[in-house]
C-alpha positions as CSV (number, residue, x, y, z in Angstrom):
1,M,71.7,-42.0,-171.1
2,E,70.6,-45.3,-169.6
3,L,67.1,-45.5,-168.2
4,P,66.6,-47.2,-164.8
5,T,64.8,-50.6,-164.7
6,P,61.9,-51.2,-162.3
7,Q,64.4,-53.1,-160.1
8,D,66.8,-50.1,-160.1
9,L,64.0,-47.8,-159.0
10,R,63.0,-50.2,-156.2
11,E,66.5,-50.7,-155.0
12,Q,67.2,-46.9,-155.0
13,R,64.0,-46.2,-153.2
14,T,64.7,-48.8,-150.5
15,T,68.3,-47.7,-150.1
16,L,67.0,-44.2,-149.4
17,E,64.5,-45.7,-146.9
18,L,61.6,-44.2,-148.8
19,T,58.1,-45.8,-148.8
20,Q,56.3,-46.0,-152.1
21,S,53.9,-43.4,-150.8
22,E,56.7,-41.0,-149.9
23,L,58.3,-41.4,-153.4
24,A,54.8,-41.0,-155.0
25,D,54.3,-37.7,-153.1
26,A,57.7,-36.4,-154.0
27,A,57.2,-37.3,-157.7
28,E,53.6,-36.1,-157.7
29,V,52.3,-39.5,-158.9
30,S,50.1,-42.1,-157.2
31,Q,51.4,-44.8,-154.9
32,P,49.7,-47.5,-157.0
33,L,51.5,-46.3,-160.0
34,I,54.9,-46.6,-158.2
35,A,53.9,-50.1,-157.2
36,R,53.0,-51.1,-160.7
37,I,56.2,-49.6,-162.2
38,E,58.4,-51.3,-159.6
39,G,56.5,-54.6,-160.3
40,G,57.1,-54.2,-164.0
41,D,53.4,-54.2,-164.7
42,V,53.4,-50.8,-166.4
43,D,55.8,-49.0,-168.7
44,P,55.7,-45.3,-167.6
45,R,55.8,-42.3,-169.9
46,L,59.2,-40.6,-170.0
47,S,57.9,-37.5,-168.2
48,T,56.6,-39.7,-165.3
49,L,59.9,-41.6,-165.1
50,R,61.8,-38.3,-165.1
51,R,59.7,-37.0,-162.2
52,I,60.4,-40.3,-160.3
53,V,64.1,-40.2,-161.0
54,N,64.3,-36.5,-160.0
55,A,62.5,-37.2,-156.7
56,L,65.0,-40.0,-156.0
57,Q,67.9,-37.7,-156.8
58,E,66.4,-35.0,-154.6
59,A,66.2,-37.5,-151.7
60,E,69.9,-38.2,-152.3
61,G,70.7,-34.5,-152.3
62,E,72.4,-34.8,-155.7
63,V,70.3,-32.5,-157.9
64,V,72.1,-29.5,-159.2
65,R,69.8,-26.6,-160.1
66,A,70.1,-23.7,-162.4
67,S,70.4,-21.4,-159.4
68,D,73.6,-23.3,-158.4
69,L,75.2,-22.8,-161.8
70,M,74.1,-19.3,-162.9
71,N,76.1,-16.1,-163.0
72,E,74.0,-13.6,-161.2
73,T,75.8,-10.7,-162.9
74,V,74.3,-10.6,-166.4
75,I,76.2,-8.4,-168.9
76,S,73.6,-7.3,-171.4
77,V,72.5,-4.6,-173.8
78,A,69.1,-3.0,-174.4
79,P,67.2,-3.1,-177.8
80,D,67.6,0.6,-178.3
81,D,71.4,0.7,-177.5
82,A,73.6,1.3,-180.5
83,V,75.2,-1.7,-182.2
84,R,78.6,-0.1,-181.6
85,E,78.0,-0.1,-177.9
86,A,77.2,-3.8,-178.0
87,V,80.3,-4.6,-180.0
88,D,82.5,-2.6,-177.6
89,L,80.9,-4.4,-174.6
90,M,81.5,-7.8,-176.2
91,E,85.2,-6.9,-176.8
92,E,85.6,-5.4,-173.3
93,E,84.1,-8.5,-171.7
94,A,85.6,-11.0,-174.2
95,Y,82.2,-12.4,-175.0
96,S,81.1,-13.5,-178.5
97,Q,77.4,-12.8,-177.7
98,L,75.2,-10.9,-175.3
99,P,71.6,-11.1,-174.1
100,V,69.3,-8.2,-175.1
101,L,67.2,-7.3,-172.1
102,Q,64.3,-4.8,-171.9
103,N,63.5,-3.8,-168.3
104,G,65.1,-7.1,-167.1
105,V,63.1,-9.3,-169.6
106,P,65.0,-11.2,-172.3
107,V,63.9,-10.0,-175.7
108,G,66.8,-11.2,-177.9
109,S,70.5,-11.8,-178.3
110,I,73.3,-10.2,-180.3
111,S,76.4,-11.9,-181.4
112,Q,79.5,-10.9,-183.4
113,G,78.1,-13.0,-186.2
114,D,74.8,-11.0,-186.2
115,V,76.8,-7.8,-186.6
116,V,78.9,-9.2,-189.4
117,H,75.8,-10.5,-191.2
118,A,74.1,-7.1,-190.8
119,G,76.8,-5.5,-193.1
120,E,78.8,-2.3,-192.9
121,N,77.8,0.9,-191.3
122,V,75.4,-0.6,-188.7
123,G,77.3,0.9,-185.7
124,D,74.8,3.6,-185.1
125,H,71.7,1.4,-185.7
126,P,69.8,0.1,-182.6
127,V,70.6,-3.4,-181.5
128,S,66.9,-4.4,-182.2
129,E,67.7,-4.1,-185.9
130,V,70.4,-6.8,-185.9
131,M,69.6,-9.0,-182.9
132,S,68.6,-12.6,-183.1
133,E,66.1,-14.6,-181.0
134,S,66.4,-14.6,-177.3
135,F,68.3,-17.3,-175.4
136,P,65.9,-19.9,-173.9
137,T,64.8,-19.3,-170.3
138,V,64.5,-21.6,-167.3
139,A,63.4,-21.2,-163.8
140,P,66.0,-21.2,-161.0
141,G,64.8,-24.7,-160.0
142,A,65.6,-26.2,-163.4
143,T,67.9,-29.2,-163.3
144,V,71.4,-29.3,-164.7
145,D,70.1,-31.9,-167.2
146,E,67.4,-29.5,-168.5
147,V,70.0,-26.7,-168.8
148,R,72.5,-29.0,-170.5
149,N,69.9,-30.1,-173.1
150,L,69.2,-26.5,-174.0
151,L,72.9,-25.7,-174.2
152,D,73.2,-28.4,-176.9
153,H,71.2,-26.1,-179.1
154,Y,71.9,-22.5,-177.8
155,K,75.0,-20.6,-176.7
156,A,73.5,-19.6,-173.3
157,V,70.4,-20.1,-171.1
158,M,68.8,-17.2,-169.2
159,V,67.5,-17.9,-165.7
160,T,64.3,-16.0,-165.0
161,D,62.1,-15.7,-161.9
162,G,58.7,-14.3,-162.5
163,G,59.8,-13.1,-166.0
164,E,62.7,-11.1,-164.6
165,T,66.2,-12.2,-165.4
166,V,68.2,-13.3,-162.4
167,G,71.1,-15.1,-164.1
168,I,72.7,-16.6,-167.1
169,I,74.4,-20.0,-167.8
170,T,76.8,-21.0,-170.5
171,E,78.8,-24.2,-171.3
172,A,81.7,-22.6,-169.3
173,D,79.6,-22.5,-166.2
174,I,78.7,-26.2,-166.6
175,A,82.3,-27.1,-167.1
176,A,83.4,-25.1,-164.1
177,H,80.9,-26.8,-161.9
178,L,82.0,-30.3,-163.0
179,S,85.7,-29.5,-162.4
């Protein structure tokens, strides 16, 4: 990823016909900070630069959000479901892993690998005995870059709103959006 130079930021802002004040408001930073960054007088923190770049992308209408990518239908199991039910559901849906939800809240995940590692005769045991950590969660407004960073480390990302699961995103969803 190549970071924009102060000149790049100024050019993009002027192309979008934004004032420094308008960009500052959108990025939730001060106008003098925008002026100092564009002038090359200050080297912003990465988090500040990300907010400025996101504000410019928003102004262009180019930002893809988690809500644009997610599948609203979340196939899941509950912690007290039998492992056998989870395995059957994974086979039926052709998934290698499922989120574990309790009252709509992510509490874990279960994969075929978890079941194999649990050993034999676990079919009647509750999912909670063999599940792994939950997939990470993001808000519906999270950017595609934030989701992609999480998918570098996890098989799925849960989208939650007020703690309640509203969707799920996998690499396949990102690929489908790009194609």
